[in-house]
N, C-alpha and C positions, 0 to 999 in steps of 0.2 A: 680679908672677908671673903667668904665663899658666896658670890653673888647669885649663882645658879640655885644654891640652896636657899638663900635669903628670899628669892623671888617666888618660892613655892607657897601656894596658899593665898597669894594676893595677885592683883592685876594692876595694870598701869593706872586705871582710875583711882585705885587706892593710894598709889604713890603720889598722884597729883593732889588728892585731897590732903595727904600728909604734908606735902610741901606747902599747900595753902595754910594749913594749921600752924606751920612753923615760920610762915612769912618768907618762904624761899621762892624766888621767881624762877620756876622751872619753865623749860621750853617744851611745848607739846604740839603734836600734829597727828591727824588721822590719815594723812596722805600716803605715806609708805605702808604697803601691805605685804603680807607673806606672798611670795610669788608662786607658790605651789600649795596644793592641798596638804593640810596637816603640818604646815611649817611650824617648827618648834618655837616656843617663847625664848627670848634671850635677855640677859642682863649682865652688865659689866662695865668696867672703865673703858673709855673710848680712845682709839687711835684716830686722829683726824686727818683727813685729806681734803684739800681744796682743788677742784678741777675747773678749768676755764678754757674756752676755745682759743683765747689769745696767749695762753701759757705755753712755755716751750719745753717744760720738763716731760720726760717719758712717763706716761701713765703706767705702762706695764712694768718697767723696771722700778719705778718709784713705789708702786703698790707692793711689789714683792719684797723690796728692801724694808718697807715699813712692817710687813707681816713677820718676816724672819727676826726682826729686832724687838717685836712686841712680846709682852708677857702672856703666857697662856691664859685663856679666859677673857681676853680683850675683845671688845666690839669694834669693828672697823666701820668708821662713819665717813661718808663721802658727801661733802657739800658741793653741789654743781650749779648753784644759783638757780635751782629748779629747772634745769634744762632736761626735760624728759625726752627730748628728741635725740639725745646723745648718750652713748653707752658709758657706764661708769664701772661695770663689774662683769666678770665672765668666768668661764670654766677653769682656766689655768690658775687664776688667782684663788678661786674657791678650793681647788685641789691642794694648793700649798697651804691655804688657811686651815684646812682640816688637818694636814700633817703637823702644823704648828699649834694645833689645839686652840684656835680662835673660837670665841663664842658665837659669832655670826657677823652679819654685815647689815648696815642701814644706809640708805642713800635717798636723797630727795630727787635724784635723777632716775635713770633706768638701768636695767640689766638685760643680759641675754643668756643663752645656754641654760634655760630653765631645767631642761631634763637632767643636766649634770648636777645642778643644785639638789634636785630631788633624789637622784641616785646616791649622792654623797650625804644626804640628810643634813645639808649645811643650811642653817636658817638664814634666809635672805629676804630683807624687807626693802622694797623699792616703790617708787611712785609710778613706775611704768615699765614696759618692756620694749626692746627694739631688736632689730635683726642686724643692724650695721656694725662694722668694726669701730673700735675706738681710734684706730690709727688715722692720723691726719685730720681728725675732727675735734679733738679736745686734748688739752695738755695738763700736766700736773703743776700747780702753782706752789703748793707747800705740803709738808707732812708734819703732823704734831704741832701745828700752829692754829690759832683761832680760825674757825670757819663759819660762813653764814649758813643758817639752818632754820627753817620755819619762822622766818622773820626776826630771829635773834642771832646771837653769836655763841657758839659752843667751843669750849677750850679742851685741849687734850687732857685726859685724866678725869673729865666729868663722868658721871654715871648715867648710862643709857639703859632703858628697858623697852622692849617691844613685844606686843602680843596682838591678838586680833582686834583690839580696840584702837591701837595706834602706838605712838612712840612718845616717850618722855625722856628728857635729858636734864640733869640738874648738877650743881656743884657738889664735890665730894665732902665738903664741910658738914659735920654733924650727920654723916650718912647713916650711922647706926640708929640715931634718933628718928630719921626719916622712915626707916623700915619699921621701927617699933610703933610709930604712929600709924603706919600703913596697916599693920596687923590689927590695931585697934579699930581702924576704919572698917576693915573686913569683918571683924567680930560684931561691930554695931550693925552692919548690913545684914549679917546672918540672923542676928537677934530680931531685927525688924521684920525680915521676910518670914521667919519661923512664926512670929506672933500673928502676922496677917494670914498665913496659911492655916493656922489653928483657929481662925475665926475672929481674931481681934478686929475691932473697928480701926480702919487705916488712919483716919484722922486722929483718933484718940491715942493710938500708939505713937504716932509722930509727935504729938504734944507731950506724951509721957517721956519720950526719949529726947526731948528738948531739941527738935530739929529747927526751932526758931533761934537757937543760940548760935554763937560763932563756932567754927570748927575747933578752935582751941578750947573753949569752955566745954563743949560736948565731949571731946576726947580726953580731957583731963578729969572728967567726972567718973570715978571708978564704979559708982553705983549704976551707971548706965551701961558701961562696956563690960563689966565683970559678969 
């Protein structure tokens, strides 16, 4: 599946609503933000890294090994137990990630070397920025193992998407159905907004489009979405 293509025309809230409609417990957070202006949206299967101050693995070497062994289009996701005072990502790793055609990076921690991310046009979503080196401050605990993220647990191969709204991560099961439902959510939103902009009564149009129904009922009603 071409995730960059699939993510066009929808946003992370649409994916979240689609997961709700399908009963999928997605992990969402608004904490990581694009670290430079016009940071591109990203979507793809994740390569997971867990970083901890007490871990002994080399963050630099381990990160690079994970990148070069990942499939093109992968999203690199770092769980740092929300340690925004410690660096999780930098310019060397970003340069290699661009060469290996990674989709981008998401971390609940921090990054530095922002100017390089901008120059590379490499999408980077982080909860903060720092100036200190990673060396001697944090270690690599695991690669492609489950990681803590936004109060939940993310597994390697899950699907992540990030945009200016925030981040969503969900299991890859039924992924095509998730995107199909997300397109319907977006279509319903456009229909609602167009009606209001054309003078429709906001309360009446919401009743007409069954906003009092469940997501599943509303999105399964072709007369509403079509």
